[in-house]
LOLUM-197193 format. One record per atom (N, C-alpha, C): x, z, y. Coordinates in steps of 0.02 Angstrom, whole numbers, padded with zeros to 5 digits, always signed. Layout:
<sites>
XZY;...
</sites>
This chain:
<sites>
+00234-00168-00683;+00260-00101-00690;+00312-00086-00637;+00349-00138-00617;+00399-00130-00566;+00368-00108-00500;+00308-00133-00485;+00273-00116-00424;+00259-00041-00422;+00238-00013-00478;+00223+00058-00480;+00285+00101-00469;+00340+00083-00501;+00401+00122-00493;+00428+00118-00422;+00431+00059-00395;+00457+00051-00327;+00410+00085-00277;+00345+00077-00286;+00296+00108-00242;+00301+00184-00242;+00307+00213-00301;+00313+00286-00305;+00378+00310-00274;+00432+00274-00285;+00496+00293-00256;+00494+00288-00180;+00466+00234-00154;+00460+00228-00081;+00416+00283-00052;+00363+00300-00086;+00318+00353-00063;+00355+00420-00059;+00393+00435-00110;+00430+00498-00111;+00483+00500-00056;+00520+00446-00047;+00571+00444+00005;+00540+00451+00074;+00486+00415+00086;+00453+00420+00152;+00424+00489+00164;+00397+00521+00113;+00370+00589+00122;+00426+00638+00139;+00483+00631+00107;+00539+00676+00123;+00566+00663+00193;+00572+00599+00211;+00598+00582+00278;+00550+00607+00332;+00485+00598+00322;+00438+00621+00373;+00436+00697+00377;+00447+00731+00322;+00449+00804+00325;+00508+00827+00366;+00565+00795+00357;+00624+00813+00397;+00613+00795+00470;+00582+00738+00483;+00572+00716+00552;+00521+00759+00589;+00464+00772+00559;+00408+00805+00593;+00401+00879+00576;+00434+00902+00523;+00427+00971+00500;+00354+00992+00493;+00315+00947+00467;+00243+00959+00459;+00222+00941+00388;+00199+00990+00350;+00174+00974+00283;+00113+00927+00284;+00073+00932+00336;+00013+00889+00341;+00033+00816+00345;+00085+00801+00385;+00108+00732+00391;+00136+00708+00324;+00175+00750+00291;+00205+00730+00227;+00152+00719+00173;+00101+00762+00170;+00048+00752+00121;+00009+00689+00135;+00000+00674+00199;-00035+00613+00218;+00006+00552+00197;+00071+00555+00207;+00115+00501+00185;+00110+00492+00110;+00110+00547+00073;+00103+00542+00000;+00037+00510-00020;-00017+00532+00011;-00084+00506-00007;-00089+00432+00007;-00068+00411+00067;-00076+00341+00084;-00022+00297+00053;+00035+00325+00037;+00085+00287+00000;+00061+00272-00071;+00030+00320-00102;+00002+00309-00169;-00057+00262-00167;-00097+00266-00113;-00152+00218-00104;-00125+00147-00098;-00073+00139-00058;-00043+00073-00050;-00014+00047-00115;+00017+00090-00153;+00046+00071-00218;-00010+00048-00266;-00064+00085-00268;-00120+00067-00311;-00151+00001-00290;-00161-00008-00226;-00191-00070-00201;-00146-00129-00217;-00081-00122-00206;-00035-00177-00220;-00032-00193-00294;-00035-00142-00336;-00035-00153-00409;-00097-00192-00430;-00155-00171-00406;-00217-00206-00424;-00217-00277-00396;-00193-00286-00335;-00190-00353-00305;-00143-00399-00343;-00086-00372-00366;-00040-00414-00404;-00068-00431-00473;-00107-00386-00502;-00140-00402-00565;-00193-00456-00556;-00229-00454-00500;-00278-00506-00485;-00244-00573-00477;-00188-00574-00442;-00152-00637-00431;-00121-00663-00496;-00103-00618-00541;-00073-00639-00604;-00123-00671-00651;-00187-00658-00640;-00239-00688-00682;-00246-00763-00670;-00224-00786-00612;-00230-00857-00595;-00174-00895-00631;-00191-00946-00671;-00139-00984-00707;-00093-01021-00658;-00032-01033-00679;+00017-01066-00637;-00003-01138-00620;-00039-01171-00665;-00058-01241-00653;-00130-01246-00625;-00155-01192-00596;-00224-01192-00570;-00228-01232-00506;-00289-01252-00490;-00301-01288-00428;-00294-01240-00369;-00287-01268-00310;-00276-01228-00251;-00335-01181-00237;-00395-01202-00251;-00454-01161-00239;-00452-01096-00280;-00429-01101-00342;-00423-01042-00384;-00368-00996-00359;-00312-01026-00338;-00258-00987-00309;-00282-00951-00246;-00319-00986-00204;-00344-00956-00142;-00391-00898-00156;-00431-00903-00208;-00476-00848-00226;-00437-00785-00246;-00385-00794-00285;-00343-00738-00305;-00308-00707-00245;-00282-00750-00202;-00248-00726-00142;-00297-00688-00097;-00357-00716-00087;-00407-00684-00045;-00430-00617-00072;-00434-00611-00138;-00453-00547-00167;-00400-00494-00152;-00338-00512-00159;-00284-00465-00143;-00282-00446-00070;-00292-00494-00026;-00292-00479+00046;-00353-00437+00064;-00408-00449+00030;-00467-00408+00043;-00455-00335+00024;-00421-00324-00032;-00405-00256-00052;-00359-00223-00001;-00309-00259+00023;-00263-00231+00072;-00298-00215+00137;-00344-00258+00157;-00383-00246+00218;-00429-00186+00209;-00457-00178+00150;-00497-00120+00135;-00456-00056+00142;-00393-00059+00123;-00349-00001+00132;-00339+00017+00205;-00335-00033+00248;-00329-00021+00320;-00393+00011+00347;-00450-00012+00322;-00514+00017+00342;-00518+00089+00320;-00498+00104+00259;-00498+00173+00234;-00452+00216+00278;-00394+00190+00296;-00348+00226+00340;-00381+00243+00406;-00414+00195+00437;-00446+00206+00502;-00503+00256+00497;-00543+00250+00445;-00600+00296+00438;-00577+00367+00425;-00531+00375+00379;-00507+00442+00360;-00473+00476+00419;-00431+00439+00455;-00396+00468+00513;-00443+00483+00571;-00498+00448+00575;-00547+00461+00628;-00592+00521+00611;-00612+00525+00548;-00659+00578+00528;-00623+00645+00519;-00563+00644+00490;-00525+00706+00477;-00456+00702+00510;-00451+00703+00576;-00386+00695+00608;-00338+00754+00598;-00364+00813+00587;-00320+00871+00576;-00290+00871+00507;-00328+00848+00458;-00304+00847+00389;-00260+00786+00376;-00278+00729+00404;-00241+00667+00394;-00216+00640+00461;-00157+00661+00484;-00131+00635+00547;-00119+00559+00542;-00135+00524+00595;-00131+00451+00594;-00059+00427+00585;-00010+00462+00612;+00059+00440+00605;+00081+00442+00532;+00061+00493+00496;+00078+00498+00425;+00043+00446+00384;-00020+00432+00400;-00057+00381+00363;-00027+00312+00374;-00009+00297+00436;+00020+00232+00451;+00089+00224+00418;+00130+00276+00422;+00196+00273+00390;+00188+00265+00315;+00143+00303+00285;+00135+00300+00213;+00107+00234+00189;+00056+00209+00223;+00024+00147+00201;+00068+00086+00215;+00088+00078+00276;+00127+00019+00294;+00199+00023+00268;+00227+00083+00266;+00295+00091+00242;+00303+00077+00168;+00249+00081+00131;+00251+00065+00060;+00224-00006+00047;+00170-00024+00080;+00138-00088+00066;+00182-00148+00087;+00213-00144+00145;+00253-00202+00168;+00312-00217+00123;+00352-00167+00103;+00406-00184+00055;+00380-00209-00012;+00322-00183-00034;+00294-00208-00097;+00270-00280-00090;+00246-00298-00031;+00226-00368-00020;+00287-00414-00024;+00343-00393+00005;+00404-00433+00000;+00428-00436-00072;+00421-00382-00108;+00440-00383-00179;+00396-00430-00218;+00332-00434-00201;+00286-00479-00235;+00306-00552-00223;+00325-00569-00162;+00344-00638-00148;+00409-00656-00184;+00452-00609-00193;+00515-00623-00229;+00503-00633-00303;+00456-00596-00331;+00444-00601-00403;+00394-00656-00420;+00359-00683-00371;+00308-00733-00384;+00337-00804-00389;+00401-00813-00377;+00431-00879-00380;+00432-00908-00449;
</sites>
């Protein structure tokens, strides 16, 4: 639940900052869309990792980790496809700020809470 709250807060802050910086509603909406995408992906990935028991073998741990990394990579693919197909609606700078600006801090939060 903490991932959702932090992710939504980061998304909102980044959307406001990019609106002030670029004065473009398109960039801000793109930040919102990809920030929420990153929050959803991180939430699902952390739930996948939580399914692996603490005393599991390394192979099981690696499967959970690989599933999460696959989801995050899929998010990058979605970012590239959407920004290529609809560049006027989804500016690449907004998508990158929204996705990476939310996903990276959530990854650091995951490593802190996974101890």
